[in-house]
C-alpha positions in Angstrom: -45.9 13.9 23.4 -47.7 12.3 26.4 -49.7 9.1 26.5 -52.3 9.2 29.4 -54.0 5.8 29.8 -53.7 5.1 26.1 -54.9 8.5 24.9 -52.3 10.8 23.2 -52.5 14.4 24.5 -50.3 17.4 23.8 -47.8 18.6 26.4 -49.8 21.8 26.6 -53.0 20.1 27.6 -53.6 20.2 31.4 -54.7 16.8 32.8 -53.1 17.2 36.2 -55.2 16.0 39.1 -54.2 17.4 42.5 -55.5 14.1 44.1 -53.0 12.1 42.2 -51.3 9.7 44.7 -48.0 10.0 42.8 -48.1 13.8 43.6 -49.6 13.5 47.1 -47.6 10.6 48.5 -45.0 9.6 45.9 -47.1 6.5 45.3 -45.7 5.9 41.9 -43.0 4.0 39.9 -41.3 4.9 36.6 -39.0 3.5 34.0 -36.6 5.6 32.0 -36.1 4.0 28.6 -34.0 4.6 25.5 -35.5 3.9 22.0 -33.4 4.1 18.8 -34.9 3.9 15.3 -38.0 2.0 16.5 -36.1 -0.4 18.8 -36.6 -0.2 22.6 -33.3 -1.0 24.3 -33.6 -3.7 27.0 -37.4 -3.9 26.7 -37.7 -7.1 28.6 -35.5 -5.9 31.5 -37.5 -2.7 31.9 -40.8 -4.5 31.7 -39.8 -7.2 34.3 -38.4 -4.6 36.7 -41.6 -2.5 36.5 -43.7 -5.6 37.2 -41.6 -6.7 40.1 -41.6 -3.2 41.6 -45.4 -3.0 41.2 -45.8 -6.3 43.1 -43.5 -5.1 45.9 -45.6 -2.0 46.3 -48.8 -4.1 46.1 -50.1 -2.4 43.0 -52.7 -4.3 41.0 -51.3 -5.2 37.6 -54.0 -5.1 34.9 -54.6 -8.3 32.9 -53.8 -6.5 29.7 -50.5 -5.1 31.0 -48.3 -7.6 29.0 -44.9 -6.8 27.6 -46.5 -6.5 24.2 -48.9 -3.9 25.5 -46.0 -2.1 27.2 -44.1 -2.0 23.9 -47.2 -1.0 21.8 -48.1 1.9 24.1 -44.5 3.2 23.9 -44.5 3.0 20.1 -47.9 4.7 20.0 -46.5 7.7 22.0 -43.4 7.9 19.8 -45.3 7.8 16.5 -46.0 11.6 16.2 -42.3 12.2 16.5 -40.8 9.3 14.5 -38.4 11.6 12.6 -36.1 11.8 15.6 -33.5 8.9 15.5 -33.6 8.3 19.3 -36.0 9.0 22.1 -36.1 9.2 25.9 -39.2 7.6 27.4 -40.6 7.9 30.9 -43.2 5.3 31.6 -44.8 6.0 35.0 -47.5 4.1 36.8 -49.3 5.3 39.9 -52.0 4.1 42.3 -55.4 5.6 41.5 -57.0 8.3 43.6 -58.5 7.7 47.0 -57.6 7.4 50.6 -55.0 9.1 52.6 -51.8 7.2 53.4 -53.8 4.0 53.1 -55.2 3.8 49.5 -58.8 2.9 48.7 -57.7 0.9 45.7 -54.6 -0.7 44.3 -55.7 -0.1 40.7 -53.3 1.9 38.6 -53.1 4.4 35.8 -50.1 5.1 33.6 -48.5 8.1 31.8 -45.9 7.9 29.1 -43.7 10.9 28.2 -41.5 11.0 25.1 -38.7 13.5 24.2 -36.0 13.4 21.5 -32.4 12.4 21.9 -29.6 13.6 19.7 -27.3 10.6 19.7 -28.6 7.2 18.4 -25.7 5.4 20.2 -24.0 5.6 23.5 -21.1 8.1 23.2 -18.6 9.0 25.8 -18.5 12.7 26.7 -14.9 13.4 27.7 -15.6 16.9 29.0 -14.7 17.8 32.6 -17.1 16.0 34.9 -16.5 16.8 38.6 -18.4 15.2 41.5 -18.6 15.7 45.2 -20.2 13.7 48.1 -23.6 14.8 49.2 -23.7 14.5 53.0 -26.8 16.5 54.1 -29.1 13.4 53.9 -28.6 9.7 53.5 -30.2 6.8 51.6 -31.6 3.9 53.5 -29.9 0.6 52.7 -33.1 -1.4 52.0 -35.2 -2.8 49.2 -37.3 0.3 48.7 -34.1 2.2 47.7 -33.6 -0.3 45.0 -36.9 0.7 43.3 -37.3 3.5 40.8 -40.1 5.3 42.7 -41.2 8.9 42.7 -39.6 9.3 46.1 -36.5 11.0 44.9 -36.3 14.1 47.1 -32.8 13.3 48.3 -31.7 13.2 44.6 -33.4 16.5 43.9 -31.8 18.3 46.9 -28.4 16.8 45.9 -29.0 18.1 42.3 -29.5 21.6 43.7 -26.4 21.3 45.8 -24.4 20.2 42.8 -25.8 23.1 40.7 -25.0 25.7 43.5 -21.4 24.5 43.8 -20.7 24.0 40.1 -20.4 20.2 40.2 -21.7 18.0 37.4 -23.1 15.4 39.8 -23.1 14.3 43.4 -22.4 10.9 45.0 -25.0 9.8 47.6 -24.2 8.0 50.8 -26.3 5.6 52.9 -26.6 5.8 56.7 -23.5 3.6 57.0 -21.6 6.2 55.1 -20.9 4.0 52.1 -21.0 5.5 48.7 -24.1 4.2 47.0 -24.9 5.9 43.7 -24.9 9.2 41.8 -27.9 11.4 41.4 -28.9 9.9 38.1 -27.3 6.5 38.0 -25.2 3.7 39.4 -21.5 4.0 40.0 -18.5 1.8 39.3 -14.9 2.2 40.4 -11.9 0.6 38.7 -8.5 -0.3 40.1 -6.3 -2.1 37.6 -8.4 -5.0 36.2 -10.8 -4.9 39.2 -14.2 -3.3 38.6 -16.4 -2.7 41.6 -19.9 -1.5 42.2 -22.0 -1.2 45.4 -24.3 -4.2 46.2 -28.1 -3.7 46.2 -28.1 -4.2 50.0 -26.3 -0.9 50.3 -29.4 0.8 48.8 -28.5 1.6 45.2 -30.9 1.5 42.4 -31.3 -1.9 40.7 -30.2 -0.3 37.4 -30.6 -1.9 34.0 -27.1 -0.9 32.8 -25.6 -1.9 36.1 -27.0 -5.4 35.5 -25.7 -5.5 32.0 -22.2 -4.6 33.0 -22.2 -7.2 35.8 -23.3 -9.8 33.3 -21.0 -8.6 30.6 -17.9 -8.9 32.9 -18.9 -12.0 34.8 -16.9 -14.4 32.7 -14.3 -12.0 31.4 -10.9 -13.6 31.3 -9.0 -10.4 32.1 -11.3 -8.2 34.2 -12.8 -9.0 37.6 -16.2 -7.6 38.6 -17.4 -7.6 42.2 -20.3 -6.1 44.2 -18.8 -4.6 47.4 -19.4 -1.5 49.5 -17.3 1.5 48.5 -16.0 3.9 51.2 -15.5 7.6 50.5 -11.7 7.1 51.3 -11.6 4.6 48.4 -12.5 7.2 45.9 -9.1 8.9 46.3 -7.3 5.6 45.5 -9.1 4.1 42.5 -7.9 4.7 38.9 -11.4 5.4 37.5 -14.9 6.2 38.4 -17.9 6.2 36.1 -21.7 6.5 36.3 -24.2 4.4 34.3 -27.8 4.9 33.3 -29.9 3.8 30.3 -30.0 7.2 28.6 -26.3 8.2 28.7 -24.8 4.7 29.0 -21.5 5.4 30.6 -20.4 8.8 32.0 -16.7 9.0 33.0 -16.0 11.1 36.1 -12.8 13.2 35.6 -12.4 14.8 39.0 -13.3 14.3 42.7 -11.7 16.9 44.9 -7.9 16.7 44.1 -8.2 13.3 42.5 -8.1 13.1 38.7 -9.4 9.9 37.0 -8.6 8.2 33.8 -11.3 6.8 31.5 -9.7 3.8 29.9 -12.2 1.3 31.2 -15.2 3.5 30.3 -13.8 3.7 26.7 -13.3 -0.1 26.7 -16.9 -0.8 27.9 -18.9 1.7 25.9 -18.4 -0.2 22.6 -19.4 -3.5 24.2 -22.5 -1.8 25.7 -23.5 -0.5 22.3 -23.1 -4.0 20.8 -25.1 -5.5 23.7 -27.9 -2.9 23.2 -28.1 -3.7 19.5 -28.3 -7.4 20.3 -31.2 -6.7 22.7 -33.5 -5.4 20.0 
């Protein structure tokens, strides 16, 4: 089901406009959201991130674009498919048609897409999950890389590389050759009781689950959490490597080249993440 500016339309109905600035220039933002049994996980965090991103890109935020409106439009789009226990939502906003690189207006439109998910909770998949570095192109270590925009061509090409070489994912580098993120989420490495994730200044996505884990472990009496750059050489030395995103939660990486990882920390955190998600609704 698709919600186009408040009107529900079927997936088969063509409403594509070749003048769409999201298509022509990548002039668009999106949020990927998990909904379970009528509850939108981390609703406020998604809404505030979208609003902050729209301001950075100088998009005009409509007066009615409140968090309540954001929530209502999502539920409206889900309603024809309420029998599924969980849903994946893509809430996209784009600047309206007009102009070339310089837009004629900063007004926006939005599109909401909904699809069903099988698992109502975050569950660890312990199947083989091998990653490799993607070194053909690099992310820029700047604020634009922190935003969830339609400009994901590096991620797309990295996905093709992973598929062609039978990897489950790739790790992206910035121009300083630091490991920044995976194709579809943030990364964390674990050595003993030390948990580390790249800082935003390195160019990683300002991920919702990344923030939650940082907050969750900030005052932990046993574990230490830090935001520090990660070098490719470090990947061979750490005990554990995992990927985070709002749809899958935590994805343990099992292999990187000749290195095999454990998943003890991922198992330890997924239960806490599920509890946190339930508290957030």
